Every structure is written in structure tokens, then in C-alpha cells.
N, C-alpha and C positions, 0 to 999 in steps of 0.2 A: 460708385462702386461699393462704398461702405453701406449705403442704404440698401443696395441689392443683396449684400451679404446678410444684413440683419433680417431683411424680408425672407430670404431663403431659410434662415435659422428658425424664424417664427413658423413658417410653413411646415418644416420638419417636426417641430415640437407639437403642432396641432395634429399632424398625421399620427404621431406616436401616441398622443393622448386618446385620439379617436380609436386607434387600434386596441387600446387597453380597456378603456371605460366607455366607449361609444358604440355605435352601430357598425357592424362589419359589412363589407361589400364582397368578401371572398369567403368561400366555405372553409371553416376551420376544422382541423383534425381534433381528435379527443385530447391528444397530448398538448396541442397548442392551447386548447381551452383550459386544461389543468394548469399549465405554466402561466397563463394570463390571470386566472382568478383564484389560485390557491392562497395567495396572500390575503385577499379579501375574506376568504372563508376562515382563515386562521384568526384574522382580526375580529371577525364576528364571534368566533368561539371564545376569545378572550373577553369580549364585551358581554356575552349573554350565556355562555355555557353550552351552546349548541355545537355538537361535534363538527369540526371542519370537514371531516370525511363525508358526513351526511349532507351538509350544505352543498359541497362540491358535487357529490353524486346526484343530488336532486337537480342541481343546475344542469348537469350533463344530460340527465334523462329527460327533464322537462323541456329543455331548449334544443335538444339534438346537437349537443356540442356548440351551442350558440348560433346555430344555423336556421332555427325555426322562424316562422313569420313573426311570431310574438317577440322573439328576441331581437330580430332585425328592425322591425317597425316600431316596437314599443319598449325595447330594452327590458322586457318582462322575461326573466330567466327561470321563473318558478311556476308559471302557469296560474298565478293568483288571480282570481276573478274579482269583480268590483266589490261585491258585498256592500259595505258602508263607505266605500272609497269616495273622497271628495275631489280628487285630482283628475287629470286627463284620462280618457278612456279610449279603448279600441274594441271593435267588434270582430269576433273570430268564431269559427265553427269548432265546437268541441264535442261534449256529450250531446248537445243540442245545437241547432243552427243559430248563428248570429248572437252568440253569448257575449256578455260584457266582461272585459278584462282590464286590468290596471295598466296604465302607460307611464313610464318613468323617463326622466331626463337622461339618466345614465345607468349603466349596469351596477355601479356602486349603490345607487338609490334602490335598485331592485334587490340587491343582497341585504341591504339594511332593512328594507320593508319586510323581507322574508323573515328576518329575525324577529321583528316586532309582531308579525302575524302569529308566529308560534308562541311567543312569550306572553301574549295578551289574550289568548283564547283559552277558555276553560277546558275544552276537550283535549288540549295538548299538555295540560298541567302535569299529568302523571309522568310525562317524559323527563321532567326535570328532577325526578327522584332517582333517575338512572345515572350511572357513572358516565362522564363525557367520553370515555374510551369504549363504552358498550355500544358500538355502532349497530350490531345486530338487534339489540333491544330497541334502539331508536328507530330502526327501519320497520320493525314489526309494530311498534307503537304508532308510527305515522299511518301505517296501513289500517290498523284497528280504529284510529281516530277519524278515518275517512278523508285523509288528505287527497287521495286519488281513488278513482272508482275501479281501477284494475285490481283483480284478485291476486296478481303476482307482483304488485308494486314493491313490496318489501324484498322479494327475491331479486328483482332487477337492481335495486339499490345495493344490496349486499354483493351481487356479482360485479358491479362497476367498482365498488370499493376494493374488493379483493383482487380483481384483475389488474387494477392500476395502483395497488398498494397505498390507497389513500388513507388507510388507518394510521400510517406513519405520521400524518399531519396532526393527529390527536395527541401524540405522545409529548409529554413535558410542557404542555401549554398551561400557563397559570391563568385561572379564570378570575378576572377582576371586573365585576359588573360596574358599569358606569353609574355615578351618583344619580339618583332619581329614576333609575331604570326599574320599572314595575314588572316583575315576573309573576305570571299566574301561579297559584299554588293549588295543591290538591283540595284544600278546604275553602277555596275562594268563594264558592257559592254561599257559604254561611256568613261571609264577612263583607260581601259587596254592598250591603245596605238594601238588598232586594226586599220588597214587602212580603214576598212569598217565603214561607219558612220551609227549610229542607229537613226532613226527618230521616231516620235510618232504621231499617228492619232487616235482620239476618245479614248484617253488614252490607246492605244495599240501600242507596239513597233513593228517597221517594218524596212525592209531594201529595197534598190533598187538594183536589181541584175546587175552584170557585165557580160561582154562577157566571156564565158568559165566557168561560175559558174556551180556547180553540187549540188544536194541535199546533197550528202555525205559530200562534201567539206564545205558547209555552216554549216551543222549540227556539224561537228567537230570544226570548227572555233568558233562557238557561243555556244558550249557545249550543244547542243540539242540532244534529242533522235531521232533515225532515222525516226520515224513515225510522229513527231511533225509538221514539215513544211507542209507536205501534208494534215494533218488533220486540222490544223489551217487555211489553205488556201483553203480547200475543193477541193483538186485536186485528180485526178485519179492516180493510180500507174504508168500508161503509160505517164503521163503528162511530158512535157519537159520545161526547163527554157529558157525564152527569155531575152535578154539584156534589162534592163530598167524596168523590171517587179517588181511590188510590192509584197513582200513576208512578211507576218506577222509572228513574232516569238512568239506571244502570241495569245490566242483564241480571235476571233472576238466577238463583242457584239450584243445585241438584238435590239439596236436602235442607231441612229446617235447621235453625241454630240449635246448639247443644241445650238439652233440657226440655225440648219440645219434640218428643218422640212420636206421639199419636194425637189424633184429633177425633173427638166424638161429634158426629154430625148432628146439627140442630135443624129444626124445621125451616125449610126455605133456602138452605145453603146448597150451592152448586159446587162442582169440582173447580170451576174457574175462580169462584169467590174464595175458596179455601186456598187455592194456589197463590192468589194475590195476598191473602191474609198472612201467609207464612213466607212469601217470597220464594216459592218453589216453581220451577218450570212445569207447566201443565202436563206435558207428555210424560215427564218423569214421575209425577204424582200418580198418573194412571198406571204406569209400569210398576211402581212400587206396590200397588194394591191389586195387581192382577186383574185390572178392569179394562174393558174395551173402550177405546176412544169414543167419546160422545155419550157414554153411559153416565147416569147421575147416581149419587149415593142415596141410601135409605136413611131415614131418621134413626139416630142412635147407632149407626154403623161406625165402627172404629177404623180410621184411616191411618196407615203408616206414613210418617213424615220424614224419617231418617233412613231406616233400613227397609229393604224390600220385604214383602209379606212372605213368611216361610212356614207359617202354621199349617196344620193339617186341615183346619177348618177354613174353607174359602170364604171370602166376603160374600154378602148377600147378593150383590150384583153379579158375581161370578157364578153363584148357584143358579140364579135365574137363567143365565146364559147356557149353562150346562143342561138345565131342564128343557130349555127350548130346543137345544141340539138333540136331546133324547127323543123329544116329541117328533121332530122332523125325521130322525132316523127310524122311529117306530112307524111313522106314516109311510115312509118309503118301503119298509119291509112288508107292511100290510098290502100296499099296492102291488108289490112283487108277487106275493102269494095269490092275489086275485088274478093277476095275469097268468100265472102258472096254472091255476084252476081252470081258467077260460080255455087255455091251450089243451088241457086234458079233455074237457067237454067237447071241444071242437074236433079233436082227434077221434073221440068216441062216436060222434055223430057222423063223421066222414066214413069211418069204418062200417057203420051201420047201413049207410046208403049203399055201400059196395056189396 
């Protein structure tokens, strides 16, 4: 009888542990998910500084309150893909079919790995400059850093936090990072020991390419998303990398830095080259100088780099455009006169026959 009682007790303990940190067999409600994992989220906040509200909201959103296939079969509550993962894996259809995702022994391992994923990746470094109570800033930062592909990812997180008052979990939590815990920093790229040097222009970080560089290689080395380099540098999908090329690893700005108001065009310089030289978005450079997209500047032409062109004298490229328009207008007017003249002659001939 005593053995049966002990056995029953062990079974109950195992079932309770499974319901908290293991795989579930019954669909959980949102409130059940919050009650089950809020302590884990607060624990990770104390350990790493990631807001508990953000962690819990991500878990809710990514796992469907713990009911998703990844959460049930792999204890993966945050949709983290394999990347450089050395542990067990599971295949799952996401943005593409049969993608590789991480598999964990328990939900606790998933929460812990989620924290490590954010604290050790360069692209999330700026989040740790925010206050732990700034859940909106964190939500928007996660979206900008590319945690998820959904355009409304940040809005979904904020909605979950506010509807369930998860922000209350962030209040009064003392952040005590574990000894030896390495958190990424904003300037980590300069101190990681990479052979590639990071430069700065117009408060934008950039690199100088080397022979043999590829977009994939640079992205992996600097922990960038595949699309970032081409988007930040306004390049086509077919664009190739040349040795010695400037490649920005952050978005370009709308104007040049203070003290650099104008640029005198030298022979061989293109609008794209100048936009890269000063770290200005190409379309903004065209707009400031009243130039048509695709037009190129003339040698010795003065280009505005900070303020839009407001002078009475238009840039040379604009003059050429106006001249072309006048020529087209004049040609159309001449054609119209010829047509009217033909109509008069035709009318005269017709009347003569009559």
C-alpha cells in the first residue's frame, strides 16, 4: 500500500512538471499560458535585462499560446530557426517549406535560449540601450532588426502586452546579469577581433570591400540579414562587389553631415558614387537638386547635400530637361499648325469642286 502511494505521488509530480515545463497535450488558453510561463519570463529579465512582457508576448505570439506544432513537438516557443544550432532539430513549414528549427528538451530551455539568442547577436545590440520598461521600443526594435518577417509584428506584440497588462511584469524587477553573461553591445563590431575594420561616415557604419568578398560572406561575418546590404546601399539583385567598394551596414541618411553642404562634381562621378561618398540616400540627393531620377550630373556642377535647391538658377541637368520639354512642345505646336493648314487647303479644294 505504501509503495502504491509513493508511486501515485511520483506520477502526480511528473504530470505537474510536464504541464509546466514540458509538452502539452491539451490546447491552452492565453491566460493559462501567461500563468504557466510568467515566472520564467521574469527570471530571464533579471538575468539578461530583456523585458518580461516582451518575452512572454513573443512566446504567446510565436507559439499560439503554446499550442503550435513547434511548441508541442519541439518545445520551441519563439520560432527560432537552426542557424548555427548544434542541438536537435525539427523540420517545419514557415516562410519556406521544410525549414530547420531548434528543438529543446523543455520550455525552460527554449526561454533560456531565446535570451541568449537576443543577447549575443549584433543586430539586437541597440535594444539593450533601451529601458527594460520600454516595451514599445523593444517591440519596434525587434521588428526593425528582422526578428520576424511580418510588417505588423511590433503592433501584434504591443497589443498582446496591453490587452493582458503584461507590462506590470516589468515593474520593480532588479536586473542582475549572471557572472560571465556576455551581452552584445552597440560597438561590438569594433571589438570582436574581426579582421575587417569598421569605419563611420555621416554617423553610419560602413566597410571597404576586399577581393573575393560576397554579399553572403559579409552578411554572415557581420551578422546581417541577407537583404540588408543591398537595401542599405541601394543595389540591384544582380549587382556585383568590386574590391575597394564602400558598403554601408546601416541605412543611409537624408542629408550629409554638418559642414558638408555642397559637392562640386568631378569628371567621372555619378550620382550614386556621390550618394555613397556622403552617406545620403540616392533618391533624396536627386530630390534636393531638382534632378530627374537616372540623370547624371555635369562636371563642375554644384550639388546640394543638406538643403534642397532653392536658387533661381536651376542645375544644368534641370536646364537640359526644360530645353527638351520646350523642343517637344514646339514640335507639337508646329505639327498642329500644319494639320490646321492642311484642313484649310482641303476645305478650299472641296469647295472648288462644288
